[in-house]
mmCIF file of the N, C-alpha and C atoms, coordinates in Angstrom:
data_MODEL
# 
_entry.id   MODEL 
# 
loop_
_atom_site.group_PDB 
_atom_site.id 
_atom_site.type_symbol 
_atom_site.label_atom_id 
_atom_site.label_alt_id 
_atom_site.label_comp_id 
_atom_site.label_asym_id 
_atom_site.label_entity_id 
_atom_site.label_seq_id 
_atom_site.pdbx_PDB_ins_code 
_atom_site.Cartn_x 
_atom_site.Cartn_y 
_atom_site.Cartn_z 
_atom_site.occupancy 
_atom_site.B_iso_or_equiv 
_atom_site.pdbx_formal_charge 
_atom_site.auth_seq_id 
_atom_site.auth_comp_id 
_atom_site.auth_asym_id 
_atom_site.auth_atom_id 
_atom_site.pdbx_PDB_model_num 
ATOM 1   N N  . MET A 1 1  ? -2.512  14.196  -1.859  1.00 0.00 ? 1  MET A N  1 
ATOM 2   C CA . MET A 1 1  ? -3.476  13.413  -1.150  1.00 0.00 ? 1  MET A CA 1 
ATOM 3   C C  . MET A 1 1  ? -4.576  12.989  -2.113  1.00 0.00 ? 1  MET A C  1 
ATOM 4   N N  . ALA A 1 2  ? -5.012  11.798  -1.997  1.00 0.00 ? 2  ALA A N  1 
ATOM 5   C CA . ALA A 1 2  ? -6.091  11.295  -2.843  1.00 0.00 ? 2  ALA A CA 1 
ATOM 6   C C  . ALA A 1 2  ? -7.337  11.097  -1.989  1.00 0.00 ? 2  ALA A C  1 
ATOM 7   N N  . TYR A 1 3  ? -8.478  11.166  -2.629  1.00 0.00 ? 3  TYR A N  1 
ATOM 8   C CA . TYR A 1 3  ? -9.757  11.020  -1.945  1.00 0.00 ? 3  TYR A CA 1 
ATOM 9   C C  . TYR A 1 3  ? -10.588 9.969   -2.663  1.00 0.00 ? 3  TYR A C  1 
ATOM 10  N N  . VAL A 1 4  ? -11.369 9.213   -1.904  1.00 0.00 ? 4  VAL A N  1 
ATOM 11  C CA . VAL A 1 4  ? -12.313 8.257   -2.471  1.00 0.00 ? 4  VAL A CA 1 
ATOM 12  C C  . VAL A 1 4  ? -13.674 8.499   -1.844  1.00 0.00 ? 4  VAL A C  1 
ATOM 13  N N  . VAL A 1 5  ? -14.715 8.001   -2.502  1.00 0.00 ? 5  VAL A N  1 
ATOM 14  C CA . VAL A 1 5  ? -16.079 8.149   -2.004  1.00 0.00 ? 5  VAL A CA 1 
ATOM 15  C C  . VAL A 1 5  ? -16.525 6.812   -1.438  1.00 0.00 ? 5  VAL A C  1 
ATOM 16  N N  . LYS A 1 6  ? -17.066 6.852   -0.226  1.00 0.00 ? 6  LYS A N  1 
ATOM 17  C CA . LYS A 1 6  ? -17.532 5.633   0.425   1.00 0.00 ? 6  LYS A CA 1 
ATOM 18  C C  . LYS A 1 6  ? -19.016 5.775   0.727   1.00 0.00 ? 6  LYS A C  1 
ATOM 19  N N  . ALA A 1 7  ? -19.804 4.868   0.169   1.00 0.00 ? 7  ALA A N  1 
ATOM 20  C CA . ALA A 1 7  ? -21.236 4.820   0.436   1.00 0.00 ? 7  ALA A CA 1 
ATOM 21  C C  . ALA A 1 7  ? -21.581 3.351   0.674   1.00 0.00 ? 7  ALA A C  1 
ATOM 22  N N  . MET A 1 8  ? -21.487 2.886   1.907   1.00 0.00 ? 8  MET A N  1 
ATOM 23  C CA . MET A 1 8  ? -21.651 1.484   2.297   1.00 0.00 ? 8  MET A CA 1 
ATOM 24  C C  . MET A 1 8  ? -20.484 0.629   1.779   1.00 0.00 ? 8  MET A C  1 
ATOM 25  N N  . CYS A 1 9  ? -19.920 0.982   0.659   1.00 0.00 ? 9  CYS A N  1 
ATOM 26  C CA . CYS A 1 9  ? -18.717 0.374   0.107   1.00 0.00 ? 9  CYS A CA 1 
ATOM 27  C C  . CYS A 1 9  ? -18.051 1.462   -0.737  1.00 0.00 ? 9  CYS A C  1 
ATOM 28  N N  . TYR A 1 10 ? -16.904 1.178   -1.277  1.00 0.00 ? 10 TYR A N  1 
ATOM 29  C CA . TYR A 1 10 ? -16.210 2.186   -2.080  1.00 0.00 ? 10 TYR A CA 1 
ATOM 30  C C  . TYR A 1 10 ? -16.809 2.228   -3.484  1.00 0.00 ? 10 TYR A C  1 
ATOM 31  N N  . VAL A 1 11 ? -16.822 3.398   -4.093  1.00 0.00 ? 11 VAL A N  1 
ATOM 32  C CA . VAL A 1 11 ? -17.423 3.585   -5.413  1.00 0.00 ? 11 VAL A CA 1 
ATOM 33  C C  . VAL A 1 11 ? -16.317 3.621   -6.464  1.00 0.00 ? 11 VAL A C  1 
ATOM 34  N N  . ASP A 1 12 ? -16.492 2.828   -7.549  1.00 0.00 ? 12 ASP A N  1 
ATOM 35  C CA . ASP A 1 12 ? -15.490 2.822   -8.614  1.00 0.00 ? 12 ASP A CA 1 
ATOM 36  C C  . ASP A 1 12 ? -15.823 3.870   -9.667  1.00 0.00 ? 12 ASP A C  1 
ATOM 37  N N  . SER A 1 13 ? -15.066 3.892   -10.755 1.00 0.00 ? 13 SER A N  1 
ATOM 38  C CA . SER A 1 13 ? -15.249 4.922   -11.782 1.00 0.00 ? 13 SER A CA 1 
ATOM 39  C C  . SER A 1 13 ? -16.573 4.778   -12.529 1.00 0.00 ? 13 SER A C  1 
ATOM 40  N N  . GLU A 1 14 ? -17.157 3.593   -12.539 1.00 0.00 ? 14 GLU A N  1 
ATOM 41  C CA . GLU A 1 14 ? -18.437 3.357   -13.210 1.00 0.00 ? 14 GLU A CA 1 
ATOM 42  C C  . GLU A 1 14 ? -19.625 3.691   -12.310 1.00 0.00 ? 14 GLU A C  1 
ATOM 43  N N  . GLY A 1 15 ? -19.375 3.863   -11.023 1.00 0.00 ? 15 GLY A N  1 
ATOM 44  C CA . GLY A 1 15 ? -20.454 4.146   -10.082 1.00 0.00 ? 15 GLY A CA 1 
ATOM 45  C C  . GLY A 1 15 ? -20.924 2.920   -9.323  1.00 0.00 ? 15 GLY A C  1 
ATOM 46  N N  . TYR A 1 16 ? -20.286 1.780   -9.550  1.00 0.00 ? 16 TYR A N  1 
ATOM 47  C CA . TYR A 1 16 ? -20.645 0.552   -8.856  1.00 0.00 ? 16 TYR A CA 1 
ATOM 48  C C  . TYR A 1 16 ? -19.854 0.441   -7.556  1.00 0.00 ? 16 TYR A C  1 
ATOM 49  N N  . GLY A 1 17 ? -20.361 -0.335  -6.628  1.00 0.00 ? 17 GLY A N  1 
ATOM 50  C CA . GLY A 1 17 ? -19.681 -0.530  -5.359  1.00 0.00 ? 17 GLY A CA 1 
ATOM 51  C C  . GLY A 1 17 ? -18.620 -1.606  -5.445  1.00 0.00 ? 17 GLY A C  1 
ATOM 52  N N  . VAL A 1 18 ? -17.492 -1.351  -4.840  1.00 0.00 ? 18 VAL A N  1 
ATOM 53  C CA . VAL A 1 18 ? -16.410 -2.334  -4.756  1.00 0.00 ? 18 VAL A CA 1 
ATOM 54  C C  . VAL A 1 18 ? -16.011 -2.465  -3.290  1.00 0.00 ? 18 VAL A C  1 
ATOM 55  N N  . PRO A 1 19 ? -15.595 -3.662  -2.860  1.00 0.00 ? 19 PRO A N  1 
ATOM 56  C CA . PRO A 1 19 ? -15.325 -3.874  -1.435  1.00 0.00 ? 19 PRO A CA 1 
ATOM 57  C C  . PRO A 1 19 ? -13.980 -3.360  -0.929  1.00 0.00 ? 19 PRO A C  1 
ATOM 58  N N  . ASN A 1 20 ? -13.051 -3.009  -1.817  1.00 0.00 ? 20 ASN A N  1 
ATOM 59  C CA . ASN A 1 20 ? -11.722 -2.610  -1.338  1.00 0.00 ? 20 ASN A CA 1 
ATOM 60  C C  . ASN A 1 20 ? -11.258 -1.314  -1.997  1.00 0.00 ? 20 ASN A C  1 
ATOM 61  N N  . LEU A 1 21 ? -10.183 -0.765  -1.483  1.00 0.00 ? 21 LEU A N  1 
ATOM 62  C CA . LEU A 1 21 ? -9.641  0.501   -1.994  1.00 0.00 ? 21 LEU A CA 1 
ATOM 63  C C  . LEU A 1 21 ? -8.963  0.364   -3.352  1.00 0.00 ? 21 LEU A C  1 
ATOM 64  N N  . LYS A 1 22 ? -8.516  -0.839  -3.705  1.00 0.00 ? 22 LYS A N  1 
ATOM 65  C CA . LYS A 1 22 ? -7.809  -1.008  -4.977  1.00 0.00 ? 22 LYS A CA 1 
ATOM 66  C C  . LYS A 1 22 ? -8.705  -0.692  -6.166  1.00 0.00 ? 22 LYS A C  1 
ATOM 67  N N  . GLY A 1 23 ? -9.972  -1.026  -6.074  1.00 0.00 ? 23 GLY A N  1 
ATOM 68  C CA . GLY A 1 23 ? -10.878 -0.791  -7.185  1.00 0.00 ? 23 GLY A CA 1 
ATOM 69  C C  . GLY A 1 23 ? -11.602 0.533   -7.116  1.00 0.00 ? 23 GLY A C  1 
ATOM 70  N N  . ALA A 1 24 ? -11.386 1.290   -6.053  1.00 0.00 ? 24 ALA A N  1 
ATOM 71  C CA . ALA A 1 24 ? -12.112 2.551   -5.863  1.00 0.00 ? 24 ALA A CA 1 
ATOM 72  C C  . ALA A 1 24 ? -11.559 3.640   -6.772  1.00 0.00 ? 24 ALA A C  1 
ATOM 73  N N  . LYS A 1 25 ? -12.426 4.525   -7.197  1.00 0.00 ? 25 LYS A N  1 
ATOM 74  C CA . LYS A 1 25 ? -12.034 5.684   -8.016  1.00 0.00 ? 25 LYS A CA 1 
ATOM 75  C C  . LYS A 1 25 ? -11.385 6.715   -7.109  1.00 0.00 ? 25 LYS A C  1 
ATOM 76  N N  . ARG A 1 26 ? -10.173 7.120   -7.450  1.00 0.00 ? 26 ARG A N  1 
ATOM 77  C CA . ARG A 1 26 ? -9.449  8.112   -6.653  1.00 0.00 ? 26 ARG A CA 1 
ATOM 78  C C  . ARG A 1 26 ? -9.599  9.485   -7.287  1.00 0.00 ? 26 ARG A C  1 
ATOM 79  N N  . TYR A 1 27 ? -9.910  10.460  -6.466  1.00 0.00 ? 27 TYR A N  1 
ATOM 80  C CA . TYR A 1 27 ? -10.044 11.846  -6.903  1.00 0.00 ? 27 TYR A CA 1 
ATOM 81  C C  . TYR A 1 27 ? -8.878  12.635  -6.333  1.00 0.00 ? 27 TYR A C  1 
ATOM 82  N N  . GLU A 1 28 ? -8.234  13.442  -7.164  1.00 0.00 ? 28 GLU A N  1 
ATOM 83  C CA . GLU A 1 28 ? -7.097  14.248  -6.719  1.00 0.00 ? 28 GLU A CA 1 
ATOM 84  C C  . GLU A 1 28 ? -7.552  15.491  -5.960  1.00 0.00 ? 28 GLU A C  1 
ATOM 85  N N  . SER A 1 29 ? -8.708  16.046  -6.316  1.00 0.00 ? 29 SER A N  1 
ATOM 86  C CA . SER A 1 29 ? -9.191  17.239  -5.618  1.00 0.00 ? 29 SER A CA 1 
ATOM 87  C C  . SER A 1 29 ? -10.350 16.860  -4.699  1.00 0.00 ? 29 SER A C  1 
ATOM 88  N N  . LYS A 1 30 ? -10.409 17.532  -3.578  1.00 0.00 ? 30 LYS A N  1 
ATOM 89  C CA . LYS A 1 30 ? -11.458 17.246  -2.604  1.00 0.00 ? 30 LYS A CA 1 
ATOM 90  C C  . LYS A 1 30 ? -12.818 17.719  -3.110  1.00 0.00 ? 30 LYS A C  1 
ATOM 91  N N  . GLU A 1 31 ? -12.828 18.763  -3.920  1.00 0.00 ? 31 GLU A N  1 
ATOM 92  C CA . GLU A 1 31 ? -14.094 19.286  -4.450  1.00 0.00 ? 31 GLU A CA 1 
ATOM 93  C C  . GLU A 1 31 ? -14.790 18.260  -5.336  1.00 0.00 ? 31 GLU A C  1 
ATOM 94  N N  . MET A 1 32 ? -14.025 17.607  -6.211  1.00 0.00 ? 32 MET A N  1 
ATOM 95  C CA . MET A 1 32 ? -14.618 16.586  -7.083  1.00 0.00 ? 32 MET A CA 1 
ATOM 96  C C  . MET A 1 32 ? -15.120 15.400  -6.273  1.00 0.00 ? 32 MET A C  1 
ATOM 97  N N  . ALA A 1 33 ? -14.377 15.035  -5.231  1.00 0.00 ? 33 ALA A N  1 
ATOM 98  C CA . ALA A 1 33 ? -14.805 13.927  -4.383  1.00 0.00 ? 33 ALA A CA 1 
ATOM 99  C C  . ALA A 1 33 ? -16.085 14.285  -3.636  1.00 0.00 ? 33 ALA A C  1 
ATOM 100 N N  . GLU A 1 34 ? -16.195 15.535  -3.186  1.00 0.00 ? 34 GLU A N  1 
ATOM 101 C CA . GLU A 1 34 ? -17.410 15.959  -2.491  1.00 0.00 ? 34 GLU A CA 1 
ATOM 102 C C  . GLU A 1 34 ? -18.609 15.964  -3.431  1.00 0.00 ? 34 GLU A C  1 
ATOM 103 N N  . LEU A 1 35 ? -18.404 16.370  -4.685  1.00 0.00 ? 35 LEU A N  1 
ATOM 104 C CA . LEU A 1 35 ? -19.496 16.333  -5.658  1.00 0.00 ? 35 LEU A CA 1 
ATOM 105 C C  . LEU A 1 35 ? -19.956 14.899  -5.922  1.00 0.00 ? 35 LEU A C  1 
ATOM 106 N N  . ALA A 1 36 ? -19.003 13.993  -6.076  1.00 0.00 ? 36 ALA A N  1 
ATOM 107 C CA . ALA A 1 36 ? -19.353 12.588  -6.305  1.00 0.00 ? 36 ALA A CA 1 
ATOM 108 C C  . ALA A 1 36 ? -20.032 11.993  -5.077  1.00 0.00 ? 36 ALA A C  1 
ATOM 109 N N  . ALA A 1 37 ? -19.613 12.409  -3.887  1.00 0.00 ? 37 ALA A N  1 
ATOM 110 C CA . ALA A 1 37 ? -20.238 11.920  -2.661  1.00 0.00 ? 37 ALA A CA 1 
ATOM 111 C C  . ALA A 1 37 ? -21.660 12.443  -2.533  1.00 0.00 ? 37 ALA A C  1 
ATOM 112 N N  . TYR A 1 38 ? -21.900 13.661  -2.954  1.00 0.00 ? 38 TYR A N  1 
ATOM 113 C CA . TYR A 1 38 ? -23.242 14.241  -2.902  1.00 0.00 ? 38 TYR A CA 1 
ATOM 114 C C  . TYR A 1 38 ? -24.189 13.491  -3.843  1.00 0.00 ? 38 TYR A C  1 
ATOM 115 N N  . VAL A 1 39 ? -23.696 13.164  -5.038  1.00 0.00 ? 39 VAL A N  1 
ATOM 116 C CA . VAL A 1 39 ? -24.526 12.461  -6.021  1.00 0.00 ? 39 VAL A CA 1 
ATOM 117 C C  . VAL A 1 39 ? -24.826 11.035  -5.565  1.00 0.00 ? 39 VAL A C  1 
ATOM 118 N N  . SER A 1 40 ? -23.831 10.357  -4.996  1.00 0.00 ? 40 SER A N  1 
ATOM 119 C CA . SER A 1 40 ? -24.013 8.956   -4.612  1.00 0.00 ? 40 SER A CA 1 
ATOM 120 C C  . SER A 1 40 ? -24.461 8.786   -3.166  1.00 0.00 ? 40 SER A C  1 
ATOM 121 N N  . ASN A 1 41 ? -24.725 9.901   -2.474  1.00 0.00 ? 41 ASN A N  1 
ATOM 122 C CA . ASN A 1 41 ? -25.169 9.862   -1.079  1.00 0.00 ? 41 ASN A CA 1 
ATOM 123 C C  . ASN A 1 41 ? -24.135 9.137   -0.207  1.00 0.00 ? 41 ASN A C  1 
ATOM 124 N N  . GLY A 1 42 ? -22.875 9.500   -0.389  1.00 0.00 ? 42 GLY A N  1 
ATOM 125 C CA . GLY A 1 42 ? -21.795 8.876   0.362   1.00 0.00 ? 42 GLY A CA 1 
ATOM 126 C C  . GLY A 1 42 ? -20.990 9.911   1.114   1.00 0.00 ? 42 GLY A C  1 
ATOM 127 N N  . GLU A 1 43 ? -19.821 9.513   1.534   1.00 0.00 ? 43 GLU A N  1 
ATOM 128 C CA . GLU A 1 43 ? -18.933 10.417  2.263   1.00 0.00 ? 43 GLU A CA 1 
ATOM 129 C C  . GLU A 1 43 ? -17.537 10.352  1.656   1.00 0.00 ? 43 GLU A C  1 
ATOM 130 N N  . VAL A 1 44 ? -16.774 11.406  1.851   1.00 0.00 ? 44 VAL A N  1 
ATOM 131 C CA . VAL A 1 44 ? -15.417 11.497  1.311   1.00 0.00 ? 44 VAL A CA 1 
ATOM 132 C C  . VAL A 1 44 ? -14.446 10.919  2.334   1.00 0.00 ? 44 VAL A C  1 
ATOM 133 N N  . VAL A 1 45 ? -13.561 10.043  1.863   1.00 0.00 ? 45 VAL A N  1 
ATOM 134 C CA . VAL A 1 45 ? -12.542 9.443   2.713   1.00 0.00 ? 45 VAL A CA 1 
ATOM 135 C C  . VAL A 1 45 ? -11.186 9.820   2.143   1.00 0.00 ? 45 VAL A C  1 
ATOM 136 N N  . GLU A 1 46 ? -10.312 10.347  2.994   1.00 0.00 ? 46 GLU A N  1 
ATOM 137 C CA . GLU A 1 46 ? -8.969  10.740  2.568   1.00 0.00 ? 46 GLU A CA 1 
ATOM 138 C C  . GLU A 1 46 ? -8.059  9.518   2.605   1.00 0.00 ? 46 GLU A C  1 
ATOM 139 N N  . VAL A 1 47 ? -7.338  9.296   1.524   1.00 0.00 ? 47 VAL A N  1 
ATOM 140 C CA . VAL A 1 47 ? -6.475  8.125   1.406   1.00 0.00 ? 47 VAL A CA 1 
ATOM 141 C C  . VAL A 1 47 ? -5.037  8.586   1.298   1.00 0.00 ? 47 VAL A C  1 
ATOM 142 N N  . LYS A 1 48 ? -4.166  8.009   2.103   1.00 0.00 ? 48 LYS A N  1 
ATOM 143 C CA . LYS A 1 48 ? -2.741  8.316   2.010   1.00 0.00 ? 48 LYS A CA 1 
ATOM 144 C C  . LYS A 1 48 ? -2.145  7.459   0.908   1.00 0.00 ? 48 LYS A C  1 
ATOM 145 N N  . ASP A 1 49 ? -1.374  8.080   0.055   1.00 0.00 ? 49 ASP A N  1 
ATOM 146 C CA . ASP A 1 49 ? -0.790  7.388   -1.083  1.00 0.00 ? 49 ASP A CA 1 
ATOM 147 C C  . ASP A 1 49 ? 0.618   6.947   -0.716  1.00 0.00 ? 49 ASP A C  1 
ATOM 148 N N  . TYR A 1 50 ? 0.800   5.650   -0.509  1.00 0.00 ? 50 TYR A N  1 
ATOM 149 C CA . TYR A 1 50 ? 2.094   5.118   -0.125  1.00 0.00 ? 50 TYR A CA 1 
ATOM 150 C C  . TYR A 1 50 ? 2.937   4.710   -1.326  1.00 0.00 ? 50 TYR A C  1 
ATOM 151 N N  . SER A 1 51 ? 2.391   4.817   -2.522  1.00 0.00 ? 51 SER A N  1 
ATOM 152 C CA . SER A 1 51 ? 3.145   4.387   -3.690  1.00 0.00 ? 51 SER A CA 1 
ATOM 153 C C  . SER A 1 51 ? 4.320   5.315   -3.988  1.00 0.00 ? 51 SER A C  1 
ATOM 154 N N  . GLN A 1 52 ? 4.291   6.548   -3.496  1.00 0.00 ? 52 GLN A N  1 
ATOM 155 C CA . GLN A 1 52 ? 5.378   7.481   -3.747  1.00 0.00 ? 52 GLN A CA 1 
ATOM 156 C C  . GLN A 1 52 ? 6.608   7.132   -2.917  1.00 0.00 ? 52 GLN A C  1 
ATOM 157 N N  . LYS A 1 53 ? 6.396   6.584   -1.742  1.00 0.00 ? 53 LYS A N  1 
ATOM 158 C CA . LYS A 1 53 ? 7.514   6.194   -0.902  1.00 0.00 ? 53 LYS A CA 1 
ATOM 159 C C  . LYS A 1 53 ? 8.003   4.814   -1.327  1.00 0.00 ? 53 LYS A C  1 
ATOM 160 N N  . THR A 1 54 ? 9.289   4.664   -1.421  1.00 0.00 ? 54 THR A N  1 
ATOM 161 C CA . THR A 1 54 ? 9.841   3.360   -1.742  1.00 0.00 ? 54 THR A CA 1 
ATOM 162 C C  . THR A 1 54 ? 10.622  2.871   -0.538  1.00 0.00 ? 54 THR A C  1 
ATOM 163 N N  . ASN A 1 55 ? 10.494  1.627   -0.261  1.00 0.00 ? 55 ASN A N  1 
ATOM 164 C CA . ASN A 1 55 ? 11.207  1.028   0.856   1.00 0.00 ? 55 ASN A CA 1 
ATOM 165 C C  . ASN A 1 55 ? 12.525  0.468   0.343   1.00 0.00 ? 55 ASN A C  1 
ATOM 166 N N  . LYS A 1 56 ? 13.536  1.301   0.375   1.00 0.00 ? 56 LYS A N  1 
ATOM 167 C CA . LYS A 1 56 ? 14.846  0.887   -0.096  1.00 0.00 ? 56 LYS A CA 1 
ATOM 168 C C  . LYS A 1 56 ? 15.740  0.612   1.103   1.00 0.00 ? 56 LYS A C  1 
ATOM 169 N N  . ILE A 1 57 ? 16.510  -0.433  0.985   1.00 0.00 ? 57 ILE A N  1 
ATOM 170 C CA . ILE A 1 57 ? 17.472  -0.780  2.024   1.00 0.00 ? 57 ILE A CA 1 
ATOM 171 C C  . ILE A 1 57 ? 18.819  -0.202  1.617   1.00 0.00 ? 57 ILE A C  1 
ATOM 172 N N  . ASN A 1 58 ? 19.495  0.370   2.576   1.00 0.00 ? 58 ASN A N  1 
ATOM 173 C CA . ASN A 1 58 ? 20.818  0.917   2.338   1.00 0.00 ? 58 ASN A CA 1 
ATOM 174 C C  . ASN A 1 58 ? 21.731  -0.199  1.819   1.00 0.00 ? 58 ASN A C  1 
ATOM 175 N N  . PRO A 1 59 ? 22.521  0.045   0.767   1.00 0.00 ? 59 PRO A N  1 
ATOM 176 C CA . PRO A 1 59 ? 23.378  -1.014  0.215   1.00 0.00 ? 59 PRO A CA 1 
ATOM 177 C C  . PRO A 1 59 ? 24.346  -1.598  1.240   1.00 0.00 ? 59 PRO A C  1 
ATOM 178 N N  . LEU A 1 60 ? 24.803  -0.792  2.190   1.00 0.00 ? 60 LEU A N  1 
ATOM 179 C CA . LEU A 1 60 ? 25.709  -1.322  3.210   1.00 0.00 ? 60 LEU A CA 1 
ATOM 180 C C  . LEU A 1 60 ? 24.988  -2.308  4.115   1.00 0.00 ? 60 LEU A C  1 
ATOM 181 N N  . LYS A 1 61 ? 23.740  -2.016  4.443   1.00 0.00 ? 61 LYS A N  1 
ATOM 182 C CA . LYS A 1 61 ? 22.968  -2.935  5.275   1.00 0.00 ? 61 LYS A CA 1 
ATOM 183 C C  . LYS A 1 61 ? 22.635  -4.207  4.512   1.00 0.00 ? 61 LYS A C  1 
ATOM 184 N N  . ARG A 1 62 ? 22.419  -4.076  3.216   1.00 0.00 ? 62 ARG A N  1 
ATOM 185 C CA . ARG A 1 62 ? 22.080  -5.243  2.404   1.00 0.00 ? 62 ARG A CA 1 
ATOM 186 C C  . ARG A 1 62 ? 23.212  -6.260  2.427   1.00 0.00 ? 62 ARG A C  1 
ATOM 187 N N  . LYS A 1 63 ? 24.468  -5.781  2.402   1.00 0.00 ? 63 LYS A N  1 
ATOM 188 C CA . LYS A 1 63 ? 25.605  -6.695  2.446   1.00 0.00 ? 63 LYS A CA 1 
ATOM 189 C C  . LYS A 1 63 ? 25.642  -7.429  3.780   1.00 0.00 ? 63 LYS A C  1 
ATOM 190 N N  . ASN A 1 64 ? 25.306  -6.713  4.862   1.00 0.00 ? 64 ASN A N  1 
ATOM 191 C CA . ASN A 1 64 ? 25.313  -7.348  6.172   1.00 0.00 ? 64 ASN A CA 1 
ATOM 192 C C  . ASN A 1 64 ? 24.201  -8.381  6.301   1.00 0.00 ? 64 ASN A C  1 
ATOM 193 N N  . LEU A 1 65 ? 23.078  -8.159  5.638   1.00 0.00 ? 65 LEU A N  1 
ATOM 194 C CA . LEU A 1 65 ? 21.975  -9.102  5.715   1.00 0.00 ? 65 LEU A CA 1 
ATOM 195 C C  . LEU A 1 65 ? 22.280  -10.398 4.973   1.00 0.00 ? 65 LEU A C  1 
ATOM 196 N N  . ARG A 1 66 ? 23.080  -10.307 3.947   1.00 0.00 ? 66 ARG A N  1 
ATOM 197 C CA . ARG A 1 66 ? 23.355  -11.473 3.117   1.00 0.00 ? 66 ARG A CA 1 
ATOM 198 C C  . ARG A 1 66 ? 24.714  -12.108 3.419   1.00 0.00 ? 66 ARG A C  1 
ATOM 199 N N  . LYS A 1 67 ? 25.159  -12.047 4.635   1.00 0.00 ? 67 LYS A N  1 
ATOM 200 C CA . LYS A 1 67 ? 26.437  -12.665 4.971   1.00 0.00 ? 67 LYS A CA 1 
ATOM 201 C C  . LYS A 1 67 ? 26.333  -14.174 4.791   1.00 0.00 ? 67 LYS A C  1 
ATOM 202 N N  . GLU A 1 68 ? 27.311  -14.706 4.149   1.00 0.00 ? 68 GLU A N  1 
ATOM 203 C CA . GLU A 1 68 ? 27.325  -16.148 3.960   1.00 0.00 ? 68 GLU A CA 1 
ATOM 204 C C  . GLU A 1 68 ? 28.026  -16.788 5.147   1.00 0.00 ? 68 GLU A C  1 
ATOM 205 N N  . LYS A 1 69 ? 27.516  -17.931 5.537   1.00 0.00 ? 69 LYS A N  1 
ATOM 206 C CA . LYS A 1 69 ? 28.122  -18.648 6.655   1.00 0.00 ? 69 LYS A CA 1 
ATOM 207 C C  . LYS A 1 69 ? 29.418  -19.308 6.189   1.00 0.00 ? 69 LYS A C  1 
ATOM 208 N N  . GLN A 1 70 ? 30.389  -19.289 7.071   1.00 0.00 ? 70 GLN A N  1 
ATOM 209 C CA . GLN A 1 70 ? 31.651  -19.946 6.775   1.00 0.00 ? 70 GLN A CA 1 
ATOM 210 C C  . GLN A 1 70 ? 31.461  -21.454 6.971   1.00 0.00 ? 70 GLN A C  1 
ATOM 211 N N  . PRO A 1 71 ? 31.835  -22.225 5.996   1.00 0.00 ? 71 PRO A N  1 
ATOM 212 C CA . PRO A 1 71 ? 31.670  -23.675 6.156   1.00 0.00 ? 71 PRO A CA 1 
ATOM 213 C C  . PRO A 1 71 ? 32.625  -24.209 7.223   1.00 0.00 ? 71 PRO A C  1 
ATOM 214 N N  . LYS A 1 72 ? 32.111  -25.112 8.025   1.00 0.00 ? 72 LYS A N  1 
ATOM 215 C CA . LYS A 1 72 ? 32.930  -25.724 9.070   1.00 0.00 ? 72 LYS A CA 1 
ATOM 216 C C  . LYS A 1 72 ? 33.449  -27.066 8.572   1.00 0.00 ? 72 LYS A C  1 
ATOM 217 N N  . SER A 1 73 ? 34.535  -27.444 9.157   1.00 0.00 ? 73 SER A N  1 
ATOM 218 C CA . SER A 1 73 ? 35.061  -28.757 8.790   1.00 0.00 ? 73 SER A CA 1 
ATOM 219 C C  . SER A 1 73 ? 34.137  -29.834 9.351   1.00 0.00 ? 73 SER A C  1 
ATOM 220 N N  . ASN A 1 74 ? 34.310  -31.019 8.916   1.00 0.00 ? 74 ASN A N  1 
ATOM 221 C CA . ASN A 1 74 ? 33.435  -32.118 9.299   1.00 0.00 ? 74 ASN A CA 1 
ATOM 222 C C  . ASN A 1 74 ? 33.464  -32.355 10.805  1.00 0.00 ? 74 ASN A C  1 
ATOM 223 N N  . GLN A 1 75 ? 34.615  -32.245 11.433  1.00 0.00 ? 75 GLN A N  1 
ATOM 224 C CA . GLN A 1 75 ? 34.734  -32.521 12.856  1.00 0.00 ? 75 GLN A CA 1 
ATOM 225 C C  . GLN A 1 75 ? 34.164  -31.393 13.710  1.00 0.00 ? 75 GLN A C  1 
ATOM 226 N N  . ALA A 1 76 ? 34.190  -30.155 13.229  1.00 0.00 ? 76 ALA A N  1 
ATOM 227 C CA . ALA A 1 76 ? 33.757  -29.013 14.036  1.00 0.00 ? 76 ALA A CA 1 
ATOM 228 C C  . ALA A 1 76 ? 32.267  -29.074 14.338  1.00 0.00 ? 76 ALA A C  1 
ATOM 229 N N  . TRP A 1 77 ? 31.447  -29.418 13.391  1.00 0.00 ? 77 TRP A N  1 
ATOM 230 C CA . TRP A 1 77 ? 30.014  -29.431 13.667  1.00 0.00 ? 77 TRP A CA 1 
ATOM 231 C C  . TRP A 1 77 ? 29.603  -30.663 14.453  1.00 0.00 ? 77 TRP A C  1 
ATOM 232 N N  . MET A 1 78 ? 30.422  -31.703 14.433  1.00 0.00 ? 78 MET A N  1 
ATOM 233 C CA . MET A 1 78 ? 30.085  -32.912 15.191  1.00 0.00 ? 78 MET A CA 1 
ATOM 234 C C  . MET A 1 78 ? 30.389  -32.751 16.673  1.00 0.00 ? 78 MET A C  1 
ATOM 235 N N  . LYS A 1 79 ? 31.279  -31.825 17.048  1.00 0.00 ? 79 LYS A N  1 
ATOM 236 C CA . LYS A 1 79 ? 31.665  -31.651 18.446  1.00 0.00 ? 79 LYS A CA 1 
ATOM 237 C C  . LYS A 1 79 ? 30.619  -30.913 19.249  1.00 0.00 ? 79 LYS A C  1 
ATOM 238 N N  . LYS A 1 80 ? 29.673  -30.230 18.622  1.00 0.00 ? 80 LYS A N  1 
ATOM 239 C CA . LYS A 1 80 ? 28.656  -29.468 19.358  1.00 0.00 ? 80 LYS A CA 1 
ATOM 240 C C  . LYS A 1 80 ? 27.709  -30.348 20.100  1.00 0.00 ? 80 LYS A C  1 
# 
């Protein structure tokens, strides 16, 4: 679990405020995050790290998703 410090906005590694989580300094231990929050008069926010999970599609499903359409003869599509 990762932690960030939020004081009106997220705090980066330099101590400046950033508007989003991408630029925020992540702390691995809650104790370090609490110390940084105490110094910057902020609060500790727990962040779930989704980078460890990968969204992989099963190879069998991938083949089904990419089915190619069978070409119809010229007369077949005109009859619809």
